[in-house]
C-alpha positions, -999 to 999 in steps of 0.1 A, spaced: 409 619 135 425 653 120 407 684 113 396 673 79 376 641 89 359 657 118 323 656 108 300 685 108 273 694 127 247 720 127 238 737 161 204 721 156 212 686 150 230 683 185 197 697 207 179 670 220 143 668 207 107 665 227 106 629 237 73 629 246 60 643 220 78 617 192 61 590 214 30 604 215 33 611 179 43 573 170 14 562 194 -13 583 175 2 575 143 -2 538 149 -37 540 161 -48 560 128 -32 531 112 -50 507 129 -83 531 123 -78 520 85 -82 483 93 -119 485 87 -120 502 55 -131 493 19 -102 478 7 -107 439 -2 -83 411 7 -59 411 40 -26 419 22 -35 458 33 -44 445 67 -14 429 71 8 456 64 -12 482 88 -9 459 115 26 450 113 36 484 114 20 497 138 30 471 162 66 480 151 60 515 158 43 504 193 74 484 199 99 512 191 82 532 216 84 502 242 122 493 235 131 530 234 111 535 272 128 500 283 167 514 273 164 546 285 147 532 322 176 506 323 203 534 312 212 515 280 204 544 261 212 580 270 185 607 277 204 633 261 191 628 224 
C-alpha cells in the first residue's frame, strides 16, 4: 500500500474500550427487552422479535467471552 491508500485513524479509534461495561450494557439491554415481553400488545410477533434480539445479544456476549478465552480474538480491543 502506498501512503495515499493507508487508512486514516483518529487516536480515539485505536484506544480500547471498556469491555466489562460493554458486556454489562448488552446484558442489561437484553434484560430490559425481556421485561417488555409482558406488555400490553396483541399477538406474538412482538414477543418473537424481543426474544430473538435478547437471545442474540446474550449469544454475542457468550461468543466474545469464549473467543477471548481461547485466544481467537485479541484482548486489546
